[in-house]
C-alpha positions as CSV (number, residue, x, y, z in Angstrom):
1,M,-23.4,-1.0,27.8
2,P,-20.0,-2.0,26.3
3,T,-20.1,-3.2,23.0
4,G,-16.8,-5.0,22.7
5,E,-15.6,-2.9,19.8
6,G,-12.5,-1.9,21.6
7,K,-11.3,-5.7,22.0
8,A,-12.1,-6.2,18.2
9,D,-10.0,-3.3,17.3
10,E,-7.1,-4.4,19.6
11,K,-7.2,-7.8,17.9
12,T,-7.2,-6.5,14.6
13,E,-4.0,-4.4,15.3
14,A,-2.4,-7.3,17.0
15,D,-3.2,-9.4,14.1
16,D,-1.9,-6.7,11.5
17,E,1.5,-6.7,13.4
18,E,1.9,-10.4,12.9
19,L,1.4,-10.0,9.0
20,T,4.2,-9.8,6.5
21,A,4.7,-6.8,4.4
22,D,3.0,-8.6,1.5
23,Q,0.3,-9.5,3.4
24,K,-0.3,-6.2,4.8
25,E,-0.1,-4.7,1.2
26,E,-2.8,-7.4,0.0
27,K,-5.0,-6.4,3.2
28,Q,-4.6,-2.6,2.3
29,H,-5.3,-3.4,-1.4
30,A,-8.5,-5.3,-0.5
31,E,-9.6,-2.5,1.8
32,F,-9.2,0.0,-1.2
33,V,-11.0,-2.3,-3.5
34,R,-14.1,-2.6,-1.1
35,M,-14.1,1.0,-0.5
36,A,-14.1,1.8,-4.2
37,D,-16.6,-0.9,-5.1
38,Q,-19.1,0.8,-2.4
39,S,-18.3,4.4,-4.0
40,L,-19.0,2.8,-7.4
41,D,-22.0,1.0,-6.3
42,R,-23.4,4.3,-4.8
43,F,-22.7,6.3,-7.9
44,R,-24.5,3.8,-10.2
45,E,-27.4,4.0,-7.8
46,T,-27.6,7.7,-7.4
47,H,-26.7,9.0,-10.8
48,S,-28.6,8.4,-14.1
49,E,-26.9,7.0,-17.0
50,T,-26.5,10.5,-18.6
51,Q,-25.0,11.7,-15.4
52,Q,-22.8,8.8,-15.2
53,Q,-21.5,9.1,-18.6
54,F,-20.8,12.9,-18.2
55,I,-18.7,12.3,-15.3
56,V,-16.9,9.4,-17.1
57,D,-16.1,11.7,-20.1
58,A,-15.1,14.4,-17.7
59,Y,-12.5,12.1,-16.1
60,V,-11.2,10.7,-19.5
61,E,-10.7,14.2,-20.7
62,T,-9.0,15.8,-17.5
63,G,-7.8,13.0,-15.4
64,E,-9.9,14.1,-12.5
65,I,-13.2,12.8,-11.2
66,P,-15.7,16.0,-10.8
67,T,-16.4,16.2,-7.1
68,G,-18.6,18.2,-5.0
69,E,-22.3,18.8,-4.4
70,T,-23.3,19.6,-7.8
71,F,-21.8,16.3,-8.9
72,G,-22.9,14.1,-6.0
73,I,-19.5,12.9,-5.4
74,E,-17.2,13.4,-2.4
75,E,-13.7,14.1,-3.0
76,V,-12.6,11.4,-0.8
77,E,-14.8,8.9,-2.7
78,A,-13.0,10.0,-5.9
79,D,-9.6,9.5,-4.5
80,V,-10.5,6.1,-3.3
81,V,-11.8,5.1,-6.8
82,V,-8.6,6.4,-8.5
83,A,-6.2,4.8,-6.1
84,A,-8.1,1.4,-6.4
85,F,-7.7,1.8,-10.5
86,S,-4.2,2.8,-10.1
87,Q,-3.5,-0.3,-7.5
88,H,-5.4,-2.8,-9.8
89,L,-3.2,-1.4,-12.9
90,D,0.1,-1.6,-10.9
91,R,-0.6,-5.1,-9.1
92,N,-2.8,-7.0,-11.7
93,V,-1.2,-5.7,-15.1
94,L,2.1,-3.9,-15.0
95,R,3.9,-6.2,-12.5
96,Q,3.4,-9.2,-14.7
97,H,5.4,-7.4,-17.5
98,G,8.0,-6.4,-14.9
99,L,6.8,-2.5,-14.8
100,S,5.6,-0.3,-12.2
101,L,3.3,2.5,-12.6
102,A,6.0,4.9,-12.6
103,T,8.1,2.8,-15.2
104,Y,5.1,2.4,-17.4
105,L,4.2,6.2,-17.5
106,E,7.9,6.9,-18.7
107,H,7.0,5.5,-21.9
108,V,3.4,6.7,-22.3
109,D,2.7,9.6,-24.2
110,Q,0.6,12.1,-22.6
111,A,-1.8,12.4,-25.7
112,D,-2.8,8.8,-24.9
113,Y,-3.8,9.2,-21.4
114,P,-7.5,10.0,-22.3
115,A,-7.6,6.7,-24.3
116,L,-6.1,4.8,-21.4
117,R,-8.3,6.5,-18.7
118,R,-11.2,5.5,-20.9
119,A,-10.1,1.9,-21.2
120,A,-9.6,2.0,-17.4
121,A,-13.0,3.3,-16.8
122,K,-14.5,0.7,-19.0
123,G,-12.5,-2.2,-17.4
124,E,-10.6,-3.0,-20.4
125,W,-7.6,-4.1,-19.0
126,H,-6.3,-5.9,-22.1
127,V,-5.3,-2.6,-23.6
128,F,-2.9,-2.2,-20.6
129,H,-1.5,-5.6,-21.1
130,G,-0.8,-5.2,-24.7
131,H,0.6,-1.8,-24.1
132,A,2.8,-3.0,-20.9
133,Q,4.0,-6.1,-23.1
134,A,5.2,-3.8,-25.9
135,I,7.0,-1.3,-23.4
136,A,8.6,-4.4,-21.6
137,A,9.9,-5.8,-24.9
138,A,11.1,-2.2,-25.8
139,R,13.0,-1.8,-22.6
140,K,14.6,-5.1,-22.8
141,D,15.7,-4.8,-26.3
142,G,16.9,-1.0,-25.7
143,S,14.6,0.6,-28.2
144,A,12.1,2.0,-25.8
145,Y,11.8,5.8,-25.5
146,S,10.6,7.6,-22.4
147,D,9.4,11.3,-21.9
């Protein structure tokens, strides 16, 4: 018995063709956020607080979310969560200061990465706003450094 899913898929594809580039980007971002939220919810439901802290600490230190059966995290889930955090930082913080993720990272000392990853993991976006504002001002007046 047909489910009608094929027609729904065709309609979605046709609707996507009518979207502007900004609308397509927004739709893609919303999908990343939805998938990341699902992964994070599953993570919180299936891992104890101690396990969660261990994994967050590993991410903060290395920049990679531990994956595999031992950690109960699939690689694709980790990739989606990292992509969603990166997109959030780029779209909701850095762009406000005239920066992209690439231009921002030009001015960040790698020794600061763990502290920044910890801020991202905690959702402390104000840390990035202050940092990005200082970088943007330094770029504007010519005093900015880059690695």
